[in-house]
N, C-alpha and C positions, 0 to 999 in steps of 0.2 A: 531252475535259474538260481544262482547264488545271490547273496545280498549285494556283493560287489558289482555283479552284472546289472542288477536292478538300479543301483546308484548311478552307474555309468550311463544306463539307458535314459534315466531322468535328466542327467546332465546334458546328454545329446539332444533331448527334446527341448530343453531350455535354450541351448545354443542355436538350434535350428528354428526356434519359435514355433514348434509344432503344437497345434491345438487338438488334443485327443484325450478328452476327459476320462473315458473308460480305461484306456491304457495306463494313464497316470495312476488311477485308483488301483489297478491290478498290480502295478509295480510297487506302489506304496505298501500294499498288503504283504508283499514279499520282503519289504525292507523294514517294516514297522518295528519288529522285534530286535532290530540291530541299529535302531536310531542313535543309541548312545555311542556308536562307533563313528558317527558322521562328523563329530566335532561341531564347529560353528555352521557347517553346511546344513545341519539339521533344520535351521530356521528357514532357509531357502527352500528346502524340500517340503517342509510343512506348508509353507505359503503356496507352493506349486500344487500340493494336494488339496488345499482348501479352495483355491480358485477352480480347480477341476471339479470338485464336488458341487460347488455353487453352479458351475456351468451345466452340470448334468441335471441338477434338481430344478434350477430356474433358468432354462435356456433363453427365454425371451424377457427376463426381468430387467427393467431399466436400472434398478438399483445395482444389480450385478454388473451390468454394462458400465455403470458409473465407476464401480470399484475396479473393473478391468482397465478402464481408461486411466484412472489415477495410478494404477500399477504400472502401466506402460509409460506414463509420464515420469514416474520415479526412476524407471530404467532408461530414461531419455530416448525412448522409442516413440517419437512424436507422430510418426506415420500411423502406427497401430493405434495409438491413443486417439488420433483424429478420426480413424475409422469407427472406433467405439462411439465417439460423440456424434458422428454423422448418423449412425444407426439409431441413436436415441432421438435425434432431431427428425429423422424420417417418420418415427412413430408419434412424435410430439414436437412440432416445430416451435412451440412456446416454452420449451424446457429451459429455464433460466440457468440451471447448473451447467448443462452441456455447452451452452453458448459462452458462458463465463470462462469455462475451462479452455475453450478454443482461443479466446482472447488472451488468456494467461499464457498459453503456449506461444502465441505470436510475440508477446512481450519477451518471453524467455529467449526466443531466437532473434530478438532485436529487430523484429519486423514492425516498427512503430506505426508506419503509415497504414499498413494492413490492419493493425490492431485498432487504430482510430476509426477506420472505415467500418469495421465490424461492430465496434462499440456504439457508433452513431446509429447503425441500423438496429442494434439491440434496444437502444434508448427510445427509438420511435415506438416500440411496443411497450416497454417498461419505463415510462417517463417518470415514475415516482421512485425509481431505484436511486437513492441519494448516493450510495457508494459508487454506483456506476458513473454519476456526474463528476464525483471527485476524481475518479480514476481517469476520466476523459480530460479533465483539467490538467492533471499531472502529465498526461501524454502530450497535450498541446504545449505545455511549458517545456517539455523535453525537446520539442522541435522549434521552440521559440516563437510559437504562434500565439502571441499574448492576447490579441483581441478575442480569439475563440476561447482561450482559457478564461478570460474575464466573463464571457457569456455563460460558461458553465457555472462559475461561482455566483453569478447573478441569479441563475435558475435556483441554486441551492438557497441563497439568501431569501428569495421570494417564497420558497417552500417553508422555510423556518427562519424568520427574521430575528428570532431571539437566541439563535445559536452563535455564541461569541466566536467560536472557532471558524465559522464560515467568514465572518467579517475579518478576522485576523489573516486567514489564508488569502482572501482577496487583496488585502493591503500589502502583503509581502510577496505577491505573485509576480513582481517585476513588470508592472504595467506602465512604468516610466512616467508617472504623474504623481509627484510628491504630495500635492494638495489632496488628491483623492485618497492616496494611501494614508495621509494624516487623518482624514475623516473616518475611514474604516477602522484604523487603529484606535481612535478615540471612542468609536461605538463599541468596539470589543472590550475596551477598558470599562466602559459604562455598564455593559451587560455582565461583565465578570471582573470585579475590582481586584481579584487575585491572579489575573492573567498577566504574569510578569513579562512574558514574551511580547504581548501587545503593548505593555507599558514601555518596554525597551524600544520597540518599533516606533512608538510615538515620540520618544526621546530623540531617536536618530532622525526621523523625518522633520520634526520641528527645528532641530539644531541646524539641519541643512537649509531649511526654508528661511531661517532667521538671518542668514548671511546674504540673501539676495533680494530683499524686498524693501519697500518704503518703511519709514520710521514706525508708522502705525502697525503694519503687519509684522514687522520685525519684533516689536514689543510684545504682541500677542503670541507669536511663535516662541519667543524666549520664555514667556510666562508658562506656556504649556510644557516646554522642554524642562524647565526647572521643576515643575510639579511632577512630571514623569520620573525625573532623576531622583527626586526625594522618595517616591514610591518604591523604586527599584532598590535604592540604598537601604531603606527601612526593612525591606523583605530580606535582603542579604544579611543585615545585622541581626535580625530576629531568628534566622534559621542556621547561622553558622557560628562556630566557636571563634574565640579571639585568634587562635592559631591559624584557623582556616582563613579568616579575614586578612591576616597578614600575608598569606600566600596568594590570594586572589588578585588578579590584575584589573578586574572589572570596576571595582570602586575607584581605583586610581584613574582609570579612563573617564569615569563619570565626573570625577572632580575636575579634571582638566576641561571637560566639556562645559561644566558649570562656570569655570573661570573665564571661558570665552564668551559665555552668554551674559553674565552679570553686567559687564561694561556696556553691552548693547542695550540691555533693558533699562539702563540708567540714562541713556542719551536722549 
């Protein structure tokens, strides 16, 4: 067999998705001395040979099955990838990696409701997987189920009440209650005084609240908004050059908001 025939045979096996590790190794041995003639295809052939070698040496290895699943995912062959992960879960139904990859594939194919169902089942077993709760929150936000998204963030806040990012995410989650959002933005600012995103969120919520309440609440909201505006402006001025400050529109927006707030705080 010539090296061209060996190359064509390997191509045919890839196209037909044939799994025959021994044949791949035999063909590679015929081709190895001519690898320099393959051009960029050499990387694909070497990958094929490597997977075949792993398959022969570790036929039941979960790590090898994981690699195969990821390989098929990269090729967008989700059926084969799912088969690999199912085989892993048959041997170990608590395998976190395989379940997470199945959820990721559902997201990739925009099957959001199925991903939510599978992730909920996963979190019944792994309740302390904080990344999983954040992912579930994002999925609920994607389908605009705000109450369930809020529940996910509450779970995270209870698990780690000192994480300013959890408070910030809860506040900006679109839960349609500005007073609650203000409280969580304020807590995020308290936990991390350098969290400018939380400070800007506090500025926006307080500015909106200041326009629709009694004199007492308007005054307090205006005060908080002015404080947040000063914090954001100070950070911009400390971190950017004069030329950059001239080009940015954020400071101009904040000044306009301050102009609207000062008269209210003086009434």
